[in-house]
C-alpha positions, -999 to +999 in steps of 0.1 A: +236-070+070+233-037+052+250-009+072+233+021+057+211+044+077+186+072+075+174+096+102+136+100+106+119+117+134+152+121+152+158+083+151+187+066+132+172+037+113+189+010+093+180+004+057+171-030+044+168-046+010+137-057-009+124-091-019+133-080-055+169-075-045+169-109-028+155-126-058+179-110-082+209-118-060+198-154-056+193-157-093+228-143-099+245-166-074+226-197-088+236-188-123+272-182-113+273-217-098+255-233-127+278-218-153+310-218-134+307-249-113+323-233-083+310-225-048+295-191-044+295-181-007+287-144-013+272-124-042+273-087-050+243-069-064+241-032-074+206-019-066+187+007-087+192+031-058+230+028-064+237+009-031+259-021-036+248-052-016+272-079-005+250-108+004+256-143+019+244-171-003+225-198+016+213-234+010+232-238-023+221-270-041+226-283-076+217-311-100+219-320-136+213-287-154+201-266-124+213-248-093+192-234-064+202-211-036+186-185-012+192-150+001+177-140+035+154-110+034+165-082+057+140-053+061+163-033+082+144-013+109+112-014+089+083-034+104+083-057+073+062-089+073+088-106+050+118-099+072+139-131+078+123-151+050+145-170+025+140-159-011+151-188-034+160-188-071+163-221-090+181-214-123+182-240-150+190-243-187+163-239-214+163-253-249+163-220-268+196-202-269+196-166-257+163-166-239+158-157-203+126-168-185+114-157-151+085-173-131+073-178-096+072-210-076+062-219-040+051-189-019+049-165-049+014-152-056-004-153-089-023-123-103-061-130-107-074-095-113-068-068-140-052-035-131-020-048-114+015-043-128+016-079-142-011-095-164-037-120-150-021-154-146+014-141-142+036-146-111+034-115-089+070-104-096+069-067-104+085-049-132+117-036-114+125-070-098+120-087-131+144-063-147+169-069-119+167-107-123+170-104-160+200-082-158+217-104-132+212-135-154+223-117-186+255-102-170+264-136-155+259-154-188+281-128-206+308-130-179+310-168-186+309-164-223+279-186-229+246-180-247+225-208-234+190-200-224+183-197-187+151-199-166+148-185-130+120-197-108+117-176-076+101-190-045+096-180-009+088-209+015+062-197+040+051-170+016+015-183+015+010-177+052+029-144+053+008-130+024-022-130+047-006-101+065-002-080+033-025-063+008-023-093-016-056-111-008-074-078-013-056-071-046-065-105-060-030-119-057-035-155-045-012-182-033+017-161-018+037-129-017+046-104-043+082-098-053+085-060-049+107-030-049+115-001-071+148+010-057+160-024-043+163-008-009+138-008+020+136+026+038+122+022+073+086+033+077+085+043+041+055+065+033+062+061-004+057+023-002+024+027+015+012+053-009+023+031-038+001+002-024-029+026-022-023+036-058-022+000-069-054-008-051-072+022-067-058+013-101-070-023-097-105-012-087-108+011-117-095-016-141-121-040-128-150-016-137-154+004-105-157+041-113-170+050-079-149+043-048-152+044-010-120+057+007-116+045+043-085+054+064-084+023+085-101-003+107-125+021+124-138+031+090-140-004+078-159-015+109-184+014+104-188+005+068-194-031+076-219-022+103-239+002+081-234-007+044-216-041+045-227-048+009-204-020-003-172-034+013-160-046-021-161-010-034-137+003-007-100+011-006-080+015+026-060+047+024-045+051+058-037+088+066-031+096+029-064+110+019-049+136-004-028+111-023-057+087-025-079+114-040-051+123-065-048+086-075-086+083-080-085+114-102-055+102-122-070+067-128-102+081-141-127+076-113-160+094-115-168+097-078-153+091-044-170+087-010-147+093+020-158+076+053-139+080+085-138+086+122-142+122+135-108+121+151-092+121+117-118+137+095-122+169+116-088+178+101-103+177+066-123+208+076-091+227+077-078+213+044-054+188+061-051+159+037-025+138+056-043+130+089-013+115+108-008+135+141+029+138+132+020+157+101-007+179+116-031+179+145-052+209+152-084+189+160-093+210+191-084+242+174-107+234+145-136+224+167-131+254+189-131+278+160-163+265+146-179+264+181-170+301+184-187+309+151-218+290+164-220+312+195-201+292+222-191+313+252-155+318+264-157+291+291-169+265+266-142+275+241-115+271+268-130+237+278-129+226+241-093+236+238-084+215+268-103+184+257-081+154+251-102+135+225-128+145+199-152+123+218-148+146+248-152+176+226-184+162+211-198+157+246-191+194+254-207+206+222-238+185+229-241+197+264-241+234+253-266+226+225-245+234+194-233+200+183-256+199+153-247+234+141-210+228+145-212+196+126-231+213+098-203+238+094-176+212+096-192+191+069-195+222+046-157+228+050-148+192+045-168+192+013-151+224+002-116+211+007-121+177-008-136+193-039-107+217-040-082+189-039-100+172-068-103+205-088-141+198-089-135+169-114-148+142-091-182+137-075-173+136-038-189+129-005-178+127+031-193+107+060-179+111+095-188+093+127-177+087+162-174+055+182-199+065+208-224+084+186-224+067+152-228+089+121-223+126+129-226+142+095-226+138+058-220+161+029-246+171+002-238+144-024-235+113-001-269+098-008-264+101-046-230+085-043-244+056-023-269+050-050-242+050-076-221+026-056-250+002-052-257+004-090-221-003-096-219-033-073-249-049-091-234-042-125-200-057-115-216-087-099-237-092-131-205-092-152-186-117-130 
């Protein structure tokens, strides 16, 4: 167990290590046994982050010209779907001296769509883990003074089922999990990891011919999209609370237009330029609604009632009761449009749709209808090419 910690939100959280670190450590241990012929109860691995791991080697087996072993994945205090899984490496000799081959076996996904880090058809073992595995095998080979070729096949029993809980099916990675990690270390509740997943999804969409995207924060937005424009689900990307980072990624990857679609409880924050909609980062929902209600002529009692409202649904009911819901929503949509365009430097065609659970669509910005037409044309074109 890794005894390294970080403090987030006044909580002391234990770090873990990635599937990439497990794969590299398992490959190193298997190679040590294959080349040295001695038991390997523990193996050390230096991660790219500079943290040295001392890991127990499990299920060591060997035969003529091969050795297999496993490292148990430990995600620390991160809610990681792969926590506790065994990551295996089977290392064997190859015919060509000096070569090192890396592939995926049981429970490792295969790439089926362009735009991911690995080419179509390759095992979903990302660049940094591949480099770590290669380095582990090369160092072990040099330490034993041999130049024989080695092949490492990484597998994760149970990976096919666990992959259903990840982004992989959506990204076109079929048959199992990805071997991931850029630092070798899992930081609990890592925002950077989630942002990286969003960036990958956007890059994949662009690489597969989609220049216009729908950004949806979460399940509310996906349900609304499915209920109103289900045919456009394939054009959508889940971006969680990271609207700003998703817009940045769309711009960087060369998108032409983006339609944001989300619940009022999150999107009202866009009207104040808040691009990370998690309540921990910023709230201000009632302050924003109250300010715009004031500009639309609400009296002091109404403003006080708005400020004391618990949910945006409650606030919308108040605005409707006093007859200014439509005018407030018009103002809010104008501000949302302004701030989204500002984030994109005016280089993307943007639109915003917001809705509530009880009222359906509440408002849309000026370019929404045009963007929906573009998205429909794009879907037909992409389907025609497939």
